[in-house]
C-alpha positions in Angstrom: 249.1 -197.8 -87.1 249.0 -201.5 -86.6 245.4 -202.8 -87.2 244.9 -206.1 -85.4 242.3 -208.8 -84.8 242.2 -211.3 -82.1 241.6 -215.0 -82.8 240.5 -217.3 -80.0 241.2 -220.7 -81.5 243.0 -223.8 -80.1 243.2 -225.2 -83.7 246.5 -223.7 -84.6 246.4 -224.9 -88.2 243.0 -223.3 -88.8 244.2 -220.0 -87.2 247.4 -220.0 -89.3 245.3 -220.4 -92.4 243.6 -217.1 -91.8 246.7 -215.1 -91.0 247.4 -214.7 -94.7 243.8 -213.8 -95.5 243.7 -211.0 -93.0 247.2 -209.8 -93.9 246.1 -209.3 -97.4 243.6 -206.8 -96.1 246.1 -205.0 -93.9 245.1 -206.7 -90.6 247.5 -208.6 -88.4 246.3 -211.4 -86.2 247.0 -212.4 -82.6 246.0 -215.9 -81.5 245.2 -217.3 -78.1 244.0 -220.7 -77.0 241.1 -219.9 -74.7 238.6 -217.2 -73.5 240.6 -216.3 -70.4 243.7 -215.5 -72.4 241.5 -213.6 -74.8 240.0 -211.4 -72.1 243.5 -210.7 -70.8 244.5 -209.5 -74.3 241.4 -207.3 -74.6 242.3 -205.7 -71.3 245.7 -204.7 -72.5 245.4 -204.1 -76.2 243.1 -202.9 -78.9 241.6 -205.0 -81.7 239.1 -204.3 -84.5 237.3 -207.5 -83.7 237.5 -210.8 -81.8 237.0 -214.0 -83.9 236.2 -217.2 -82.0 236.4 -220.7 -83.5 233.2 -222.1 -81.9 234.2 -225.7 -82.9 237.5 -225.5 -81.0 236.8 -223.3 -78.0 234.3 -223.6 -75.1 233.3 -220.0 -75.3 229.9 -219.8 -73.6 231.0 -219.9 -69.9 233.0 -216.7 -70.4 231.3 -215.0 -73.3 229.2 -212.7 -71.1 232.3 -211.8 -69.1 234.2 -211.0 -72.3 231.4 -208.7 -73.4 231.6 -206.8 -70.0 235.2 -205.7 -70.6 235.0 -204.5 -74.2 232.9 -203.0 -77.0 235.0 -204.7 -79.6 232.9 -206.8 -82.0 232.8 -210.5 -81.1 232.3 -212.9 -84.0 231.8 -216.6 -83.5 232.0 -219.0 -86.4 231.0 -222.7 -86.1 230.1 -225.8 -88.1 227.6 -226.8 -85.3 225.0 -224.1 -86.0 221.5 -224.2 -84.5 219.1 -221.3 -83.9 219.1 -222.1 -80.2 222.8 -221.8 -80.0 222.8 -218.6 -82.0 220.2 -217.0 -79.6 222.2 -218.1 -76.6 225.4 -216.6 -78.0 223.8 -213.3 -79.0 222.1 -213.0 -75.6 225.5 -213.5 -74.0 227.1 -210.7 -75.9 228.2 -212.0 -79.3 227.7 -209.8 -82.3 227.7 -212.6 -84.9 227.1 -216.3 -84.6 227.4 -217.9 -88.0 228.2 -221.0 -90.0 231.6 -221.4 -91.6 231.5 -220.5 -95.3 232.9 -222.9 -97.8 235.9 -220.5 -98.5 238.1 -218.4 -96.1 237.3 -215.4 -98.3 233.6 -215.8 -97.5 234.3 -215.9 -93.8 236.5 -212.8 -94.0 234.0 -210.9 -96.1 231.2 -211.7 -93.7 233.2 -210.5 -90.7 234.2 -207.3 -92.5 230.6 -206.5 -93.3 229.6 -206.8 -89.6 232.7 -204.8 -88.5 231.5 -201.9 -90.6 228.1 -202.0 -89.0 229.7 -202.1 -85.5 232.5 -199.6 -86.1 231.1 -196.9 -84.0 230.7 -199.0 -80.9 234.2 -200.5 -81.3 235.6 -196.9 -80.9 233.9 -196.3 -77.6 236.0 -196.5 -74.4 235.8 -199.9 -72.6 233.4 -200.3 -69.7 234.7 -200.2 -66.2 234.3 -203.9 -65.4 237.0 -204.2 -62.6 237.9 -207.6 -64.0 241.4 -208.8 -63.0 243.3 -211.5 -64.8 246.4 -213.1 -63.4 248.1 -216.2 -65.1 245.1 -218.6 -65.6 243.0 -216.9 -62.9 240.2 -214.5 -63.8 237.9 -212.7 -61.3 234.8 -210.7 -62.4 233.4 -208.7 -59.5 230.2 -207.5 -61.3 229.3 -211.1 -62.1 230.7 -212.5 -58.8 232.5 -215.1 -60.8 235.9 -216.7 -60.7 237.4 -218.8 -63.5 240.6 -220.8 -63.8 241.0 -221.2 -67.6 237.4 -222.0 -68.7 236.5 -223.7 -65.3 234.2 -221.7 -63.0 235.0 -222.0 -59.4 232.4 -222.6 -56.7 233.3 -220.0 -54.1 231.3 -218.7 -51.1 230.7 -214.9 -51.0 233.4 -214.5 -48.3 235.9 -216.6 -50.3 235.1 -214.4 -53.3 235.6 -211.2 -51.3 238.9 -212.4 -49.8 240.2 -213.5 -53.2 239.3 -210.1 -54.8 241.1 -208.3 -51.9 244.2 -210.3 -52.6 244.1 -210.0 -56.4 243.6 -206.2 -56.0 246.7 -206.1 -53.9 249.2 -208.5 -55.4 252.3 -209.0 -53.3 250.8 -207.5 -50.2 250.9 -209.7 -47.0 247.7 -209.7 -45.0 247.4 -210.9 -41.4 244.4 -212.9 -40.3 243.3 -209.8 -38.4 243.5 -207.6 -41.5 241.5 -210.1 -43.6 238.8 -210.4 -41.0 238.5 -206.6 -40.5 238.5 -205.9 -44.2 236.0 -208.6 -45.4 233.8 -209.2 -42.3 234.1 -205.7 -41.0 234.1 -207.0 -37.4 236.6 -207.0 -34.5 239.1 -209.8 -34.6 239.6 -212.2 -31.7 241.2 -215.6 -31.0 238.0 -217.4 -32.0 237.8 -215.7 -35.4 241.5 -216.5 -36.0 240.5 -220.2 -36.5 237.7 -219.1 -38.9 240.2 -217.3 -41.1 242.6 -220.2 -41.0 240.0 -222.7 -42.0 238.6 -220.5 -44.8 242.0 -219.7 -46.2 242.9 -223.4 -46.3 239.6 -224.1 -48.2 240.1 -221.2 -50.6 243.7 -222.3 -51.4 242.5 -225.8 -52.1 239.9 -224.6 -54.5 242.5 -222.5 -56.4 244.9 -225.4 -56.6 243.7 -227.4 -59.6 246.6 -229.9 -59.4 247.4 -230.7 -55.8 250.7 -232.2 -56.8 251.9 -229.0 -58.5 252.8 -225.6 -57.1 253.0 -224.0 -60.5 250.0 -221.8 -59.9 249.8 -221.7 -56.1 248.1 -218.3 -56.1 247.9 -217.6 -52.4 251.0 -218.2 -50.3 251.0 -218.9 -46.6 253.6 -216.6 -45.0 254.5 -218.4 -41.8 253.7 -216.6 -38.5 252.6 -213.5 -40.5 249.6 -214.2 -42.8 248.9 -214.7 -46.5 250.0 -213.1 -49.8 248.8 -213.3 -53.4 251.8 -214.6 -55.4 254.4 -212.5 -53.6 
């Protein structure tokens, strides 16, 4: 059985330093750069704990969302420790918010002690969060939140509902009438066709972080038919 931990750390040198420390204890380590990638890993794999470098990752915006998808222990280590930040992190779902020890061995030993205490919870099945992650895009229905990377998008309730419908059905093409019937629950007419066109244009703009690039053009306009999520 391959026992693994997940490191969320954009400081590659720091993360690489701990690979050996954990390997000596029979634990392999996966590393990702940010919280969105970390959540995607947690949705598809099993880890004995998540370790976050609080000095290299902006973890607070997505910490509560990460907690909603897993019972895996979440450990945050930082050099910028204050009681206020500790309380905020623990309230948002962290199991440990601590200062860096002077030695890697000290950090590893501290994490192992907390893992032992939290072992029972880590074996519980994950909660049904209904979160969907696709490329850099994350949607959390229970929190009514959408993130691209660590950036939270400002969506209206209808924009959120439409995006969730698309992300729940990747590759499916929806006509303006289908979108209106599904999200608004009302009968479609020529007037509402313009409502859908305007809203879809606005939603696509909000999802396009770089207007000059189509790398992550999540919603495609299918001419004379409708719209599709990354067909």
